[in-house]
C-alpha positions in Angstrom: 104.1 95.7 93.6 107.3 98.0 93.4 108.1 100.3 96.1 107.5 103.7 95.2 110.3 106.4 95.4 108.9 109.2 97.4 111.6 111.5 96.8 110.4 112.0 93.3 107.0 113.0 94.5 105.8 116.7 95.6 104.2 115.4 99.0 102.0 116.9 101.6 101.9 116.0 105.3 99.1 115.9 107.4 98.9 115.1 111.3 95.8 112.7 111.8 96.2 112.2 115.3 98.4 112.5 118.6 98.2 110.5 121.6 100.0 110.8 124.8 101.3 107.4 126.0 103.1 106.6 129.2 105.3 103.5 130.3 105.6 102.9 134.0 109.1 102.0 135.1 110.5 100.9 138.5 111.4 104.6 139.3 108.4 106.3 137.7 106.6 107.1 134.3 108.1 107.8 131.3 105.8 110.3 129.0 106.0 109.8 125.2 103.9 111.0 122.2 102.4 108.7 119.4 101.8 110.4 116.2 99.6 109.1 113.2 100.5 111.0 109.7 99.5 110.8 106.4 101.5 112.0 103.3 100.4 112.4 99.8 100.9 114.4 96.6 97.0 114.7 95.6 97.6 112.9 92.4 96.9 109.2 93.0 99.8 108.4 95.8 99.3 108.4 99.4 100.8 106.7 102.5 100.5 106.5 106.3 102.9 105.9 109.3 103.1 106.1 113.0 106.2 107.4 115.3 106.6 107.8 118.7 109.1 109.7 120.7 109.7 112.0 123.8 108.7 115.0 121.7 105.9 115.8 119.2 108.5 117.0 116.5 110.3 113.9 116.8 107.3 111.7 116.5 106.2 113.5 113.8 109.6 113.1 111.7 109.4 109.2 112.3 106.1 108.9 111.1 106.4 110.7 108.0 109.7 108.8 107.4 107.5 105.6 107.9 104.6 107.1 105.6 107.0 107.6 102.9 108.1 103.9 102.9 104.2 102.8 102.9 103.5 104.9 99.9 100.9 103.2 97.4 99.2 104.2 94.1 95.5 104.6 94.1 93.6 103.9 91.0 91.4 106.9 90.1 88.2 107.2 87.7 88.6 110.9 86.9 87.9 112.5 90.3 86.6 109.7 91.9 87.1 106.1 92.7 86.0 103.2 90.3 83.6 101.2 92.4 82.2 101.0 95.8 84.3 99.1 98.5 83.9 98.5 102.4 87.0 97.4 104.3 87.4 96.8 108.2 90.4 97.2 110.4 89.8 96.2 114.0 86.5 97.3 115.1 86.4 100.2 112.5 84.5 99.8 109.3 84.8 102.4 106.4 83.0 102.3 103.1 83.6 104.4 99.9 81.2 105.1 97.2 81.8 107.0 94.0 80.5 110.3 93.5 79.5 112.8 90.9 81.7 115.6 89.9 81.3 118.5 92.0 80.0 116.5 95.0 83.1 116.9 97.0 84.9 114.8 99.7 81.9 113.7 102.1 83.9 112.0 104.8 85.1 112.8 108.3 87.9 112.0 110.8 90.9 110.4 109.7 89.4 109.3 106.5 88.9 112.6 105.0 92.4 113.9 104.9 93.6 110.6 103.6 91.3 110.8 100.5 92.1 114.4 100.0 96.0 113.5 100.1 95.2 110.7 97.5 93.9 113.2 95.2 90.1 112.0 95.2 88.0 115.1 94.8 84.6 113.4 94.7 83.6 110.6 97.0 81.1 109.6 99.7 82.3 107.8 102.8 81.0 106.2 105.9 82.8 105.4 109.2 81.0 102.8 111.0 81.8 101.0 114.4 84.8 102.3 116.0 85.9 105.9 115.6 89.3 105.3 116.6 91.6 107.4 114.1 94.3 104.6 113.7 91.7 101.8 112.8 89.9 104.0 110.6 93.2 105.2 108.9 94.2 101.5 108.4 90.7 100.5 107.0 90.6 103.5 104.6 94.2 102.6 103.5 92.9 98.7 103.1 90.0 99.9 100.8 92.2 102.3 98.6 94.8 99.4 98.3 91.7 96.8 97.2 90.3 99.3 94.2 90.9 98.0 90.7 90.2 99.4 87.4 87.7 98.2 84.9 90.3 97.6 82.4 92.5 95.7 84.8 89.4 93.0 85.6 88.4 93.0 82.0 91.8 91.8 81.1 92.0 89.3 84.1 88.5 88.0 83.3 89.0 87.7 79.5 86.0 89.8 78.6 85.5 93.3 76.9 85.2 96.1 79.2 81.8 97.4 77.8 80.2 94.1 78.8 81.4 94.4 82.3 80.7 98.1 82.4 77.9 98.7 80.0 77.5 102.7 80.7 80.9 103.3 79.5 79.8 102.3 76.0 76.8 104.4 76.3 78.9 107.7 77.5 81.2 106.8 74.5 78.5 106.7 71.8 77.1 109.8 73.4 80.5 111.6 73.2 81.2 110.4 69.6 81.1 113.2 67.3 78.3 112.9 64.5 79.6 112.7 60.9 78.9 115.1 58.2 76.2 114.3 56.0 75.9 117.7 54.0 77.4 117.6 50.3 77.4 113.7 50.3 75.9 112.3 46.9 72.6 110.0 47.6 74.1 107.4 45.2 75.7 104.4 46.3 79.1 103.0 45.3 77.4 100.4 43.4 75.1 102.9 41.4 78.2 105.1 40.7 80.2 102.1 38.8 77.0 101.3 37.2 76.6 104.8 35.8 80.2 104.6 34.8 
């Protein structure tokens, strides 16, 4: 997958978690901050990264730089995701389900900001197992990375898309405009030729 140039995107930042860490030395303890940050443009691009420094602003700056290097493209189906998926990272499990337009983002913890920054406006999410913000974030990214569009799967399998996703054909048929029947002659082309 080619790396996405984050400088060409209008990105927003969101701090998912801050954690105070200490390292014990011979002369005492050194205090540091570990920060998890998510960045995205709300148009199908999102990334996360971690940074550690003695001060929170420096840690956030490092995390944002790493998140921009880890940018990924998320396949969207309208305002939702193409299909249901469940992934695990450590002891944290995250399940994502497509939702109808207007449902909103039903998620919490570190999952919600990532989905919102990715541009997903209608989705149902469930977090199982560990509620650790870092593992939940990695599990969510794993889910988003594993999503596939119906067109891509149909091309790989060599099957028409309507055979794999029948409801898309029904939607297409319902949205197709009706042909006007007024003003047309009842005679068939064969009858017209015979009359001539």
